[in-house]
C-alpha positions, 0 to 999 in steps of 0.5 A: 525497511525490509530487505529489498527496500520495501517497508516491513509489515511491522513498520507499516503498522507502527507508522500508519496505525491511525489510517488503518481503522483499528486493524492490527495486522498488515497482510501486504503492502507496496509503495508506488510512485506517482507524478505528485509523490508516493503512495502506500497500498496496504491490505489488512484483514478487512480493508485496503488503504491507499496512503499518500506519503510525505518526503522521505528523510533518511529511511522510513515511512512518513504517512501524510494522508489517507486518500482512499479506503475500501473493504476488501473485494469492493475496490476495483483493482488492477495490477500491471507489469510495473504498476498497481491501481486501487480505486482511482489511485494508480502508481508505478512500482519498482520491478523488484517490488512486482511480487509485492504489488501482485500480492496486494492486488490479489488480496485487495480484490478478494473478500476476506 
């Protein structure tokens, strides 16, 4: 885990590689909470991916399933004070992760 509790780019790439369509670089990521669990928003060079996470055991990411994937600039993206939405998938983010959510939203909404 990163210094402030969020996953590092290396950890996201290592744990979520099967869901990232062969992309080899994570530009930004943030974890958000929903009523039904947690979502990981990942921006790579070409795409933005939303991955449902399984329950945490200790530290680390446990990707469960890919719930959405779009080319950068093609998904509707919205960033709020304490939330992020990519396509139909909205989640609350910790206020300490607000800058990460803003970076994900900025990169996800802009084409490469």
